C-alpha angles and dihedrals in degrees: 000000000000120000105198123162125227088256090053092052092046091051090048094052097042091050098047106029094058093154093057134072101184091093096152090056093049093047090051090049097052099036110122093001107117093180089063098038098046099067090044091060090063093059109119090217088076096061091040090057094043091053094043104039117055091190089061090067089060093051098055130064120243088251091057092046095051093042090057095042094049090052091049089051092049090053093049097046093054087074099038124087098205146022128207121256132181122244122212090276094054095254118143114238130177116254115191096227102105097118092041091053090048090050090052089053091047089076101092096209092051092049093049091047091053091049091051092044093052090047091054091060092060083079117050130172140204134180147137121283126197123200138168120236129166092354092305132102119234131196129201138161112236132196121194090217094057114090095204092052092050094048090049089053091061088065097053107032126089113280094241089061095053100085091060090046092049088055092048093050090052090047089051092051090051094045096049096043091042106042098027103031094148090060092063099032091064093060108073102135124115119290132185097234140000090262102045123120104302130022137211125218088259090056091052092048092051092047093045095050092045097049097040087054091050091045093050090052098046107030119112090205096098094183090063097046095090093047094048090049091049092051091049089054097039102032093131092054092047089050091051089050091055091043089057092043091052095045097045105036116359107044095093090046099044096099090046094054106023139044110240117245087233088066095055 
């Protein structure tokens, strides 16, 4: 289900319906009608304006921005044999998965989930949590963009809250390895466990697959079950999609939209 603001819809109509001026009427006509909005989101005029007009970025929500960019990426990758991936030393190497990544993005629910997931990381939180364990109170600062913190939370929160947290941990693994791949690729030294201090891309893949699988099994949000299962199975392809998105369109905007992992 799309969640576009009035400003998003106005931007959409103004950018595409250039031979019309009755924008309010058109916005009213398409509002809430996914069958009308969906083909409009593929129009290349949208990305052209977003790349050309800095003020456009202020007008649209992050969800709108990522929805448009993911569709642009899907269109481009259909005709490209490979995408670039980082090896453990941070070097970019071609991986012949372009069509497979495009096919992953061709699933509408998966694409919309990724757009919403990316949007959610434009707002991050941290704070101090207190909990009682073995007759003693404990205190720890947590950040929702730190994988170790989030995994530790699964141990101390109420069981009914764990499915949502499993999903968030998987999202975090995909976000960090997808949008900030160079952050994890540079850390390839020995570690005590998968969740200690710094993580490699392999660590994030293992965590993402594991927690998407747990989330798909335990979530009570039945509409997300298929997507979570898909991401557990195709985590690598989803990561490559976000790598390409970051490298092609988002890299110069990352600090504007997202908090860097180095700050967590």
